[in-house]
N, C-alpha and C positions, 0 to 999 in steps of 0.2 A: 494720481487723479486724472490728469489729462496729459497724454503723451503726444508730442509733435515730432514727426519724422520728416526731414527735408530731403529732397532729391534734386538732382541736377547740379548746376554749377560747374566750374572748371575753367579751362583756359580757352580764350577765343580771341581772334584777331580783331583789331578795330574795324568797325563797320559790320561785324558779324552779329549773329543772333544766338540766344540761349534761352532756355526755359527752365525755371525752377518751380518745384511744387512742394507742398507741405500737407501731409495727411494727419488729421487729428483722431485720436482714439481715447477711450476711457469712459467713465460713467458720468455723462452729462445729459441734461434734458435737451439742450439745443445749442447751436452755435450762433452767435450774433456777429459782431464785426470781425473781419479777418484782414490781416495786413502784412506788409513787408517793410522792414527797416534795413538799413545798412550802416556799417561802421568801417571806415577806412582807418589805417594805422595812424595813431596819434590824434584821431578826431572823435567827436561824439557820435553816438548812434542817432540817426535821423530817419524820419519817415520817407519811404519811397512811394508807397501806394496803399490805399485801404479800400475795402468794399464792405458795404453794410449788408445786412440780411436781405434787404429789399433790392440790392443790386446797385445802389448809388456808389460811385467811385470818386476817390480823391487822389490826386497825384502831386508829387513835388514838382515844382516848376522845371527843374533840371531834367526831368524824364518825360514830361508831357509830349505826346506825339510819337514817342519812341517805345515806351513800355505800356503793357496792357495787363491789368489785373482781372482775374475771373475766378469764379468759384463753382464747385460742383458739389452741391449739398448732399446728394445721394452717396457720395464718397467721402464727405467731410474733408474736402480738399480745396486748397486755394493754389492758384497758379500765378506766376508772373512771367509773361512773355516779354523778353527784352530784345529789341531790334536796334540796329544802328548803334551798336555799343561803342563807347569811347573809353580811352584809358582812365579817365576820371570816374568811370563807373566801377572801377576795381575796388572791391570791399568784401567783407563778410556780410552775407545777406541773412537776416533772421526773420522767420515768420512769427506772427503775433496773432493770437486767437482769443476771443472773448467767448466764454461758455457760460451757460446757466446751470448752476449746480443746485443741490438740495438746499444749500445754505446761502445761495446768492450767486453773484457773478464772479467769475475767476478769469484773470488774465494770465495766459501762458505764453512762453517763448520757446522757439525751436533752438536746436543746438548751434545753428549757423552753418552756412555753406559758402565756401570761398568762390568768388567770381573774379577772374583776372583777365583783363583786357590788355593784350600786348602783342606786338608783332615780333 
């Protein structure tokens, strides 16, 4: 139905930067909210950032001022620019996309991409 492919991620030193992206494909009428969540080992999956169709953004307090979420609707893609990375940002990052289907709204998850912040 909806396929989400994530790009980016990897190993970066503390203080460094990284960008992850997520492209959606499939048979949908439109994309509504797009977001990024993360899950560290032994912890629950939590919201990192979200962006609405109108461009309104929401951030977790722990990433405000360091991370920026953006979207490129022509490419059905959402980005997360991560700056001033800290070891506590280490986690698997998942994109989350809300699409309008013929039968209603559908929430889809990406496969996850590992981000490791370590020296």
